[in-house]
Each structure stands twice: as structure tokens, then as C-alpha cells.
N, CA, C and O atoms as a Tripos MOL2 file, in Angstrom:
@<TRIPOS>MOLECULE
protein
  248   247    62     0     0
PROTEIN
NO_CHARGES

@<TRIPOS>ATOM
      1 N          -1.0870   24.3950   24.9190 N.3       1 MET1
      2 CA         -0.4430   24.5980   23.6380 C.3       1 MET1
      3 C           0.3340   25.9170   23.7010 C.2       1 MET1
      4 O          -0.2350   26.9720   23.9820 O.2       1 MET1
      5 N           1.6230   25.8410   23.4370 N.am      2 SER2
      6 CA          2.4350   27.0450   23.4990 C.3       2 SER2
      7 C           2.2570   27.8750   22.2320 C.2       2 SER2
      8 O           1.8190   27.3690   21.1990 O.2       2 SER2
      9 N           2.6010   29.1480   22.3270 N.am      3 PHE3
     10 CA          2.4650   30.0710   21.2030 C.3       3 PHE3
     11 C           3.7240   29.9590   20.3520 C.2       3 PHE3
     12 O           4.6190   30.8000   20.4310 O.2       3 PHE3
     13 N           3.7770   28.8930   19.5270 N.am      4 LYS4
     14 CA          4.9710   28.5950   18.7670 C.3       4 LYS4
     15 C           4.5860   28.0230   17.4120 C.2       4 LYS4
     16 O           3.5900   27.3100   17.2900 O.2       4 LYS4
     17 N           5.3810   28.3380   16.3970 N.am      5 CYS5
     18 CA          5.1470   27.7990   15.0600 C.3       5 CYS5
     19 C           5.5190   26.3170   15.0500 C.2       5 CYS5
     20 O           6.5840   25.9350   15.5340 O.2       5 CYS5
     21 N           4.6270   25.4760   14.4910 N.am      6 ASP6
     22 CA          4.8900   24.0460   14.4370 C.3       6 ASP6
     23 C           5.9510   23.6840   13.4000 C.2       6 ASP6
     24 O           6.5230   22.5960   13.4660 O.2       6 ASP6
     25 N           6.2230   24.5650   12.4510 N.am      7 ILE7
     26 CA          7.1770   24.2660   11.3850 C.3       7 ILE7
     27 C           8.5900   24.7150   11.7550 C.2       7 ILE7
     28 O           9.5180   23.9060   11.7560 O.2       7 ILE7
     29 N           8.7560   25.9940   12.0690 N.am      8 CYS8
     30 CA         10.1050   26.5230   12.3100 C.3       8 CYS8
     31 C          10.4250   26.7260   13.7840 C.2       8 CYS8
     32 O          11.5860   26.9330   14.1380 O.2       8 CYS8
     33 N           9.4090   26.6710   14.6550 N.am      9 GLY9
     34 CA          9.6710   26.8240   16.0820 C.3       9 GLY9
     35 C           9.7590   28.2600   16.5580 C.2       9 GLY9
     36 O          10.1690   28.5160   17.6900 O.2       9 GLY9
     37 N           9.3780   29.1970   15.7050 N.am     10 LYS10
     38 CA          9.4130   30.6050   16.1060 C.3      10 LYS10
     39 C           8.4310   30.8530   17.2350 C.2      10 LYS10
     40 O           7.2790   30.4250   17.1580 O.2      10 LYS10
     41 N           8.8710   31.5410   18.2880 N.am     11 GLY11
     42 CA          8.0260   31.7890   19.4440 C.3      11 GLY11
     43 C           8.0050   33.2560   19.8250 C.2      11 GLY11
     44 O           8.4470   34.1170   19.0640 O.2      11 GLY11
     45 N           7.4890   33.5260   21.0070 N.am     12 ALA12
     46 CA          7.3510   34.8910   21.4850 C.3      12 ALA12
     47 C           8.7060   35.4460   21.9180 C.2      12 ALA12
     48 O           9.5350   34.7200   22.4680 O.2      12 ALA12
     49 N           8.9250   36.7340   21.6660 N.am     13 LEU13
     50 CA         10.1100   37.4350   22.1420 C.3      13 LEU13
     51 C           9.7230   38.2590   23.3550 C.2      13 LEU13
     52 O           8.6190   38.8010   23.4130 O.2      13 LEU13
     53 N          10.6290   38.3580   24.3310 N.am     14 VAL14
     54 CA         10.3610   39.0950   25.5600 C.3      14 VAL14
     55 C          11.3530   40.2400   25.6560 C.2      14 VAL14
     56 O          12.5470   40.0660   25.4110 O.2      14 VAL14
     57 N          10.8410   41.4250   26.0180 N.am     15 GLY15
     58 CA         11.7070   42.5930   26.1550 C.3      15 GLY15
     59 C          11.0790   43.6050   27.0780 C.2      15 GLY15
     60 O          10.1490   43.2870   27.8190 O.2      15 GLY15
     61 N          11.5790   44.8130   27.0390 N.am     16 ASN16
     62 CA         11.1030   45.8800   27.8980 C.3      16 ASN16
     63 C          10.5920   47.0510   27.0740 C.2      16 ASN16
     64 O          11.1870   47.4120   26.0580 O.2      16 ASN16
     65 N           9.4690   47.6520   27.5210 N.am     17 ASN17
     66 CA          9.0820   48.9810   27.0750 C.3      17 ASN17
     67 C           9.8490   49.9520   27.9550 C.2      17 ASN17
     68 O           9.7650   49.8650   29.1800 O.2      17 ASN17
     69 N          10.5840   50.8610   27.3670 N.am     18 VAL18
     70 CA         11.3640   51.8170   28.1450 C.3      18 VAL18
     71 C          10.8180   53.2160   27.8700 C.2      18 VAL18
     72 O          10.8320   53.6890   26.7340 O.2      18 VAL18
     73 N          10.3380   53.8680   28.9270 N.am     19 SER19
     74 CA          9.7670   55.2040   28.7880 C.3      19 SER19
     75 C          10.8790   56.2560   28.7880 C.2      19 SER19
     76 O          12.0530   55.9480   28.9940 O.2      19 SER19
     77 N          10.4770   57.4930   28.5530 N.am     20 HIS20
     78 CA         11.4380   58.5980   28.5740 C.3      20 HIS20
     79 C          12.0450   58.7690   29.9660 C.2      20 HIS20
     80 O          13.1860   59.2080   30.1050 O.2      20 HIS20
     81 N          11.2720   58.4190   30.9900 N.am     21 ALA21
     82 CA         11.7720   58.4960   32.3710 C.3      21 ALA21
     83 C          12.5270   57.2280   32.7740 C.2      21 ALA21
     84 O          12.8460   57.0420   33.9480 O.2      21 ALA21
     85 N          12.8090   56.3650   31.8120 N.am     22 ASN22
     86 CA         13.5640   55.1280   31.9990 C.3      22 ASN22
     87 C          12.8310   54.1200   32.8820 C.2      22 ASN22
     88 O          13.4630   53.2950   33.5430 O.2      22 ASN22
     89 N          11.4740   54.1860   32.8950 N.am     23 ASN23
     90 CA         10.6860   53.1490   33.5610 C.3      23 ASN23
     91 C          10.5860   51.9610   32.6150 C.2      23 ASN23
     92 O          10.3610   52.1260   31.4160 O.2      23 ASN23
     93 N          10.7550   50.7680   33.1630 N.am     24 LYS24
     94 CA         10.7550   49.5690   32.3410 C.3      24 LYS24
     95 C           9.5730   48.6730   32.6990 C.2      24 LYS24
     96 O           9.3660   48.3350   33.8640 O.2      24 LYS24
     97 N           8.8060   48.2950   31.6870 N.am     25 THR25
     98 CA          7.7180   47.3370   31.8570 C.3      25 THR25
     99 C           7.8960   46.2430   30.8170 C.2      25 THR25
    100 O           8.3600   46.5060   29.7080 O.2      25 THR25
    101 N           7.5310   45.0190   31.1700 N.am     26 LYS26
    102 CA          7.7020   43.8760   30.2890 C.3      26 LYS26
    103 C           6.7260   43.9340   29.1130 C.2      26 LYS26
    104 O           5.5880   44.3830   29.2500 O.2      26 LYS26
    105 N           7.2010   43.4680   27.9570 N.am     27 LYS27
    106 CA          6.3320   43.3370   26.7910 C.3      27 LYS27
    107 C           6.6780   42.0430   26.0680 C.2      27 LYS27
    108 O           7.8000   41.5450   26.1590 O.2      27 LYS27
    109 N           5.6940   41.5060   25.3450 N.am     28 ARG28
    110 CA          5.8930   40.3130   24.5360 C.3      28 ARG28
    111 C           5.5760   40.6370   23.0870 C.2      28 ARG28
    112 O           4.5520   41.2550   22.7960 O.2      28 ARG28
    113 N           6.4510   40.2210   22.1730 N.am     29 SER29
    114 CA          6.1950   40.3420   20.7450 C.3      29 SER29
    115 C           5.8350   38.9570   20.2360 C.2      29 SER29
    116 O           6.6600   38.0440   20.2630 O.2      29 SER29
    117 N           4.5960   38.8030   19.7700 N.am     30 LEU30
    118 CA          4.1120   37.4980   19.3460 C.3      30 LEU30
    119 C           4.2130   37.3400   17.8350 C.2      30 LEU30
    120 O           3.9610   38.2950   17.1010 O.2      30 LEU30
    121 N           4.5790   36.1450   17.3540 N.am     31 PRO31
    122 CA          4.6080   35.9160   15.9050 C.3      31 PRO31
    123 C           3.1930   35.8330   15.3460 C.2      31 PRO31
    124 O           2.2440   35.5350   16.0710 O.2      31 PRO31
    125 N           3.0650   36.0960   14.0640 N.am     32 ASN32
    126 CA          1.7690   36.0450   13.3830 C.3      32 ASN32
    127 C           1.4640   34.5920   13.0290 C.2      32 ASN32
    128 O           1.8360   34.1120   11.9590 O.2      32 ASN32
    129 N           0.7770   33.8940   13.9460 N.am     33 LEU33
    130 CA          0.4550   32.4880   13.7440 C.3      33 LEU33
    131 C          -0.9370   32.3260   13.1640 C.2      33 LEU33
    132 O          -1.8700   33.0310   13.5500 O.2      33 LEU33
    133 N          -1.0690   31.3960   12.2380 N.am     34 GLN34
    134 CA         -2.3430   31.0760   11.6190 C.3      34 GLN34
    135 C          -2.5860   29.5820   11.7870 C.2      34 GLN34
    136 O          -1.6730   28.7770   11.5980 O.2      34 GLN34
    137 N          -3.8120   29.2090   12.1400 N.am     35 THR35
    138 CA         -4.1860   27.7990   12.2140 C.3      35 THR35
    139 C          -4.7360   27.3860   10.8590 C.2      35 THR35
    140 O          -5.7350   27.9320   10.3890 O.2      35 THR35
    141 N          -4.0700   26.4110   10.2290 N.am     36 ILE36
    142 CA         -4.4790   25.9680    8.8950 C.3      36 ILE36
    143 C          -4.5500   24.4430    8.8770 C.2      36 ILE36
    144 O          -3.9760   23.7690    9.7320 O.2      36 ILE36
    145 N          -5.2640   23.9180    7.8870 N.am     37 ARG37
    146 CA         -5.2570   22.4800    7.6330 C.3      37 ARG37
    147 C          -4.1520   22.2100    6.6330 C.2      37 ARG37
    148 O          -4.1870   22.6980    5.5040 O.2      37 ARG37
    149 N          -3.1620   21.4210    7.0600 N.am     38 ALA38
    150 CA         -2.0300   21.1050    6.2020 C.3      38 ALA38
    151 C          -1.8850   19.5970    6.1060 C.2      38 ALA38
    152 O          -2.3790   18.8540    6.9540 O.2      38 ALA38
    153 N          -1.1970   19.1560    5.0540 N.am     39 ILE39
    154 CA         -0.9630   17.7320    4.8860 C.3      39 ILE39
    155 C           0.3110   17.3610    5.6290 C.2      39 ILE39
    156 O           1.4060   17.7980    5.2730 O.2      39 ILE39
    157 N           0.1480   16.5350    6.6830 N.am     40 VAL40
    158 CA          1.2700   16.0700    7.4890 C.3      40 VAL40
    159 C           1.2470   14.5470    7.4630 C.2      40 VAL40
    160 O           0.2690   13.9300    7.8840 O.2      40 VAL40
    161 N           2.3210   13.9460    6.9720 N.am     41 ASP41
    162 CA          2.4340   12.4890    6.8540 C.3      41 ASP41
    163 C           1.2870   11.8880    6.0400 C.2      41 ASP41
    164 O           0.7720   10.8220    6.3770 O.2      41 ASP41
    165 N           0.8930   12.5730    4.9740 N.am     42 GLY42
    166 CA         -0.1130   12.0370    4.0610 C.3      42 GLY42
    167 C          -1.5600   12.2550    4.4470 C.2      42 GLY42
    168 O          -2.4570   11.8790    3.6930 O.2      42 GLY42
    169 N          -1.8190   12.8610    5.6200 N.am     43 SER43
    170 CA         -3.2040   13.1050    6.0250 C.3      43 SER43
    171 C          -3.3530   14.5500    6.4820 C.2      43 SER43
    172 O          -2.4070   15.1340    7.0110 O.2      43 SER43
    173 N          -4.5460   15.1350    6.2810 N.am     44 PRO44
    174 CA         -4.7340   16.5200    6.7080 C.3      44 PRO44
    175 C          -4.7810   16.6380    8.2310 C.2      44 PRO44
    176 O          -5.3680   15.8020    8.9180 O.2      44 PRO44
    177 N          -4.1570   17.6820    8.7320 N.am     45 LYS45
    178 CA         -4.0760   17.9030   10.1710 C.3      45 LYS45
    179 C          -4.0260   19.4020   10.4160 C.2      45 LYS45
    180 O          -3.4800   20.1410    9.5970 O.2      45 LYS45
    181 N          -4.5890   19.8690   11.5370 N.am     46 LYS46
    182 CA         -4.5340   21.2810   11.8620 C.3      46 LYS46
    183 C          -3.1840   21.6010   12.5080 C.2      46 LYS46
    184 O          -2.7860   20.9620   13.4830 O.2      46 LYS46
    185 N          -2.4870   22.5960   11.9550 N.am     47 VAL47
    186 CA         -1.2010   23.0300   12.4990 C.3      47 VAL47
    187 C          -1.2060   24.5400   12.6310 C.2      47 VAL47
    188 O          -1.9020   25.2400   11.8960 O.2      47 VAL47
    189 N          -0.4190   25.0360   13.5800 N.am     48 ARG48
    190 CA         -0.2410   26.4740   13.7490 C.3      48 ARG48
    191 C           1.0890   26.8560   13.1270 C.2      48 ARG48
    192 O           2.1440   26.4100   13.5770 O.2      48 ARG48
    193 N           1.0360   27.6850   12.0860 N.am     49 THR49
    194 CA          2.2550   28.0800   11.3980 C.3      49 THR49
    195 C           2.3220   29.5920   11.3250 C.2      49 THR49
    196 O           1.2980   30.2750   11.3120 O.2      49 THR49
    197 N           3.5450   30.1060   11.2770 N.am     50 CYS50
    198 CA          3.7220   31.5440   11.1080 C.3      50 CYS50
    199 C           3.5450   31.8840    9.6290 C.2      50 CYS50
    200 O           3.6830   31.0210    8.7630 O.2      50 CYS50
    201 N           3.2450   33.1280    9.3560 N.am     51 THR51
    202 CA          2.9860   33.5460    7.9790 C.3      51 THR51
    203 C           4.2520   33.4990    7.1340 C.2      51 THR51
    204 O           4.1710   33.3940    5.9110 O.2      51 THR51
    205 N           5.3970   33.5750    7.7560 N.am     52 ARG52
    206 CA          6.6470   33.4700    7.0070 C.3      52 ARG52
    207 C           6.7920   32.0710    6.3900 C.2      52 ARG52
    208 O           7.2320   31.9420    5.2480 O.2      52 ARG52
    209 N           6.4240   31.0240    7.1450 N.am     53 CYS53
    210 CA          6.4820   29.6550    6.6150 C.3      53 CYS53
    211 C           5.4430   29.4470    5.5190 C.2      53 CYS53
    212 O           5.7020   28.7480    4.5390 O.2      53 CYS53
    213 N           4.2560   30.0570    5.6840 N.am     54 LEU54
    214 CA          3.2260   29.9520    4.6460 C.3      54 LEU54
    215 C           3.6770   30.5920    3.3540 C.2      54 LEU54
    216 O           3.4980   30.0260    2.2750 O.2      54 LEU54
    217 N           4.2650   31.7800    3.4610 N.am     55 LYS55
    218 CA          4.6930   32.5150    2.2760 C.3      55 LYS55
    219 C           5.8700   31.8330    1.5860 C.2      55 LYS55
    220 O           5.9900   31.8940    0.3620 O.2      55 LYS55
    221 N           6.7430   31.1790    2.3660 N.am     56 ALA56
    222 CA          7.9230   30.5240    1.8060 C.3      56 ALA56
    223 C           7.5930   29.1780    1.1760 C.2      56 ALA56
    224 O           8.4390   28.5930    0.5000 O.2      56 ALA56
    225 N           6.3680   28.6710    1.3860 N.am     57 GLY57
    226 CA          5.9670   27.4110    0.7960 C.3      57 GLY57
    227 C           6.4360   26.1980    1.5830 C.2      57 GLY57
    228 O           6.5200   25.1070    1.0200 O.2      57 GLY57
    229 N           6.7400   26.3500    2.8490 N.am     58 LYS58
    230 CA          7.1730   25.2260    3.6670 C.3      58 LYS58
    231 C           6.0110   24.3490    4.1080 C.2      58 LYS58
    232 O           6.2170   23.2630    4.6500 O.2      58 LYS58
    233 N           4.7720   24.8260    3.8730 N.am     59 VAL59
    234 CA          3.5660   24.1120    4.2940 C.3      59 VAL59
    235 C           2.7350   23.8080    3.0520 C.2      59 VAL59
    236 O           2.5480   24.6720    2.1950 O.2      59 VAL59
    237 N           2.2370   22.5770    2.9610 N.am     60 VAL60
    238 CA          1.3330   22.1950    1.8740 C.3      60 VAL60
    239 C          -0.0720   22.1770    2.4380 C.2      60 VAL60
    240 O          -0.3870   21.3470    3.2910 O.2      60 VAL60
    241 N          -0.9270   23.0860    1.9710 N.am     61 LYS61
    242 CA         -2.2950   23.1580    2.4680 C.3      61 LYS61
    243 C          -3.1010   21.9770    1.9700 C.2      61 LYS61
    244 O          -2.8710   21.4620    0.8760 O.2      61 LYS61
    245 N          -4.0460   21.5580    2.7900 N.am     62 ALA62
    246 CA         -4.9160   20.4350    2.4300 C.3      62 ALA62
    247 C          -6.0430   20.9040    1.5260 C.2      62 ALA62
    248 O          -6.8810   20.1000    1.1160 O.2      62 ALA62
@<TRIPOS>BOND
     1     1     2 1
     2     2     3 1
     3     3     4 2
     4     3     5 am
     5     5     6 1
     6     6     7 1
     7     7     8 2
     8     7     9 am
     9     9    10 1
    10    10    11 1
    11    11    12 2
    12    11    13 am
    13    13    14 1
    14    14    15 1
    15    15    16 2
    16    15    17 am
    17    17    18 1
    18    18    19 1
    19    19    20 2
    20    19    21 am
    21    21    22 1
    22    22    23 1
    23    23    24 2
    24    23    25 am
    25    25    26 1
    26    26    27 1
    27    27    28 2
    28    27    29 am
    29    29    30 1
    30    30    31 1
    31    31    32 2
    32    31    33 am
    33    33    34 1
    34    34    35 1
    35    35    36 2
    36    35    37 am
    37    37    38 1
    38    38    39 1
    39    39    40 2
    40    39    41 am
    41    41    42 1
    42    42    43 1
    43    43    44 2
    44    43    45 am
    45    45    46 1
    46    46    47 1
    47    47    48 2
    48    47    49 am
    49    49    50 1
    50    50    51 1
    51    51    52 2
    52    51    53 am
    53    53    54 1
    54    54    55 1
    55    55    56 2
    56    55    57 am
    57    57    58 1
    58    58    59 1
    59    59    60 2
    60    59    61 am
    61    61    62 1
    62    62    63 1
    63    63    64 2
    64    63    65 am
    65    65    66 1
    66    66    67 1
    67    67    68 2
    68    67    69 am
    69    69    70 1
    70    70    71 1
    71    71    72 2
    72    71    73 am
    73    73    74 1
    74    74    75 1
    75    75    76 2
    76    75    77 am
    77    77    78 1
    78    78    79 1
    79    79    80 2
    80    79    81 am
    81    81    82 1
    82    82    83 1
    83    83    84 2
    84    83    85 am
    85    85    86 1
    86    86    87 1
    87    87    88 2
    88    87    89 am
    89    89    90 1
    90    90    91 1
    91    91    92 2
    92    91    93 am
    93    93    94 1
    94    94    95 1
    95    95    96 2
    96    95    97 am
    97    97    98 1
    98    98    99 1
    99    99   100 2
   100    99   101 am
   101   101   102 1
   102   102   103 1
   103   103   104 2
   104   103   105 am
   105   105   106 1
   106   106   107 1
   107   107   108 2
   108   107   109 am
   109   109   110 1
   110   110   111 1
   111   111   112 2
   112   111   113 am
   113   113   114 1
   114   114   115 1
   115   115   116 2
   116   115   117 am
   117   117   118 1
   118   118   119 1
   119   119   120 2
   120   119   121 am
   121   121   122 1
   122   122   123 1
   123   123   124 2
   124   123   125 am
   125   125   126 1
   126   126   127 1
   127   127   128 2
   128   127   129 am
   129   129   130 1
   130   130   131 1
   131   131   132 2
   132   131   133 am
   133   133   134 1
   134   134   135 1
   135   135   136 2
   136   135   137 am
   137   137   138 1
   138   138   139 1
   139   139   140 2
   140   139   141 am
   141   141   142 1
   142   142   143 1
   143   143   144 2
   144   143   145 am
   145   145   146 1
   146   146   147 1
   147   147   148 2
   148   147   149 am
   149   149   150 1
   150   150   151 1
   151   151   152 2
   152   151   153 am
   153   153   154 1
   154   154   155 1
   155   155   156 2
   156   155   157 am
   157   157   158 1
   158   158   159 1
   159   159   160 2
   160   159   161 am
   161   161   162 1
   162   162   163 1
   163   163   164 2
   164   163   165 am
   165   165   166 1
   166   166   167 1
   167   167   168 2
   168   167   169 am
   169   169   170 1
   170   170   171 1
   171   171   172 2
   172   171   173 am
   173   173   174 1
   174   174   175 1
   175   175   176 2
   176   175   177 am
   177   177   178 1
   178   178   179 1
   179   179   180 2
   180   179   181 am
   181   181   182 1
   182   182   183 1
   183   183   184 2
   184   183   185 am
   185   185   186 1
   186   186   187 1
   187   187   188 2
   188   187   189 am
   189   189   190 1
   190   190   191 1
   191   191   192 2
   192   191   193 am
   193   193   194 1
   194   194   195 1
   195   195   196 2
   196   195   197 am
   197   197   198 1
   198   198   199 1
   199   199   200 2
   200   199   201 am
   201   201   202 1
   202   202   203 1
   203   203   204 2
   204   203   205 am
   205   205   206 1
   206   206   207 1
   207   207   208 2
   208   207   209 am
   209   209   210 1
   210   210   211 1
   211   211   212 2
   212   211   213 am
   213   213   214 1
   214   214   215 1
   215   215   216 2
   216   215   217 am
   217   217   218 1
   218   218   219 1
   219   219   220 2
   220   219   221 am
   221   221   222 1
   222   222   223 1
   223   223   224 2
   224   223   225 am
   225   225   226 1
   226   226   227 1
   227   227   228 2
   228   227   229 am
   229   229   230 1
   230   230   231 1
   231   231   232 2
   232   231   233 am
   233   233   234 1
   234   234   235 1
   235   235   236 2
   236   235   237 am
   237   237   238 1
   238   238   239 1
   239   239   240 2
   240   239   241 am
   241   241   242 1
   242   242   243 1
   243   243   244 2
   244   243   245 am
   245   245   246 1
   246   246   247 1
   247   247   248 2
@<TRIPOS>SUBSTRUCTURE
     1 MET1         2 RESIDUE 1 A MET
     2 SER2         6 RESIDUE 1 A SER
     3 PHE3        10 RESIDUE 1 A PHE
     4 LYS4        14 RESIDUE 1 A LYS
     5 CYS5        18 RESIDUE 1 A CYS
     6 ASP6        22 RESIDUE 1 A ASP
     7 ILE7        26 RESIDUE 1 A ILE
     8 CYS8        30 RESIDUE 1 A CYS
     9 GLY9        34 RESIDUE 1 A GLY
    10 LYS10       38 RESIDUE 1 A LYS
    11 GLY11       42 RESIDUE 1 A GLY
    12 ALA12       46 RESIDUE 1 A ALA
    13 LEU13       50 RESIDUE 1 A LEU
    14 VAL14       54 RESIDUE 1 A VAL
    15 GLY15       58 RESIDUE 1 A GLY
    16 ASN16       62 RESIDUE 1 A ASN
    17 ASN17       66 RESIDUE 1 A ASN
    18 VAL18       70 RESIDUE 1 A VAL
    19 SER19       74 RESIDUE 1 A SER
    20 HIS20       78 RESIDUE 1 A HIS
    21 ALA21       82 RESIDUE 1 A ALA
    22 ASN22       86 RESIDUE 1 A ASN
    23 ASN23       90 RESIDUE 1 A ASN
    24 LYS24       94 RESIDUE 1 A LYS
    25 THR25       98 RESIDUE 1 A THR
    26 LYS26      102 RESIDUE 1 A LYS
    27 LYS27      106 RESIDUE 1 A LYS
    28 ARG28      110 RESIDUE 1 A ARG
    29 SER29      114 RESIDUE 1 A SER
    30 LEU30      118 RESIDUE 1 A LEU
    31 PRO31      122 RESIDUE 1 A PRO
    32 ASN32      126 RESIDUE 1 A ASN
    33 LEU33      130 RESIDUE 1 A LEU
    34 GLN34      134 RESIDUE 1 A GLN
    35 THR35      138 RESIDUE 1 A THR
    36 ILE36      142 RESIDUE 1 A ILE
    37 ARG37      146 RESIDUE 1 A ARG
    38 ALA38      150 RESIDUE 1 A ALA
    39 ILE39      154 RESIDUE 1 A ILE
    40 VAL40      158 RESIDUE 1 A VAL
    41 ASP41      162 RESIDUE 1 A ASP
    42 GLY42      166 RESIDUE 1 A GLY
    43 SER43      170 RESIDUE 1 A SER
    44 PRO44      174 RESIDUE 1 A PRO
    45 LYS45      178 RESIDUE 1 A LYS
    46 LYS46      182 RESIDUE 1 A LYS
    47 VAL47      186 RESIDUE 1 A VAL
    48 ARG48      190 RESIDUE 1 A ARG
    49 THR49      194 RESIDUE 1 A THR
    50 CYS50      198 RESIDUE 1 A CYS
    51 THR51      202 RESIDUE 1 A THR
    52 ARG52      206 RESIDUE 1 A ARG
    53 CYS53      210 RESIDUE 1 A CYS
    54 LEU54      214 RESIDUE 1 A LEU
    55 LYS55      218 RESIDUE 1 A LYS
    56 ALA56      222 RESIDUE 1 A ALA
    57 GLY57      226 RESIDUE 1 A GLY
    58 LYS58      230 RESIDUE 1 A LYS
    59 VAL59      234 RESIDUE 1 A VAL
    60 VAL60      238 RESIDUE 1 A VAL
    61 LYS61      242 RESIDUE 1 A LYS
    62 ALA62      246 RESIDUE 1 A ALA
């Protein structure tokens, strides 16, 4: 299971930590995903959604 929102598809961002000496190391910024029981196609199902979708009302909780 990938680290992705089931509603909007938001996933991890990849970038670099850059030190004062210009050393670069990889970093990942992960979205705030929550596993909730939501109504999908008329029946409750567990989905992973980001908090932005929850707050916007794009998900109907069971």
C-alpha cells in the first residue's frame, strides 16, 4: 500500500536537506494521512485520507 491519499491522490514529496556547507541529503515530506471508516458505494470501508480532504468534507464518515 503506497503512502497516498485515496481521495485526492496526494503523496510524498521528495527533496534535499541542504546544510550550510552545501551538503545534500534526501528527505521525504509525508502528508498527514488518517485511516478512517468511510461510506464508499453505499457500504462502510476503511480508507486512508489526508486531513485536508477530511476538513473539506470530501469524505462521509461511517
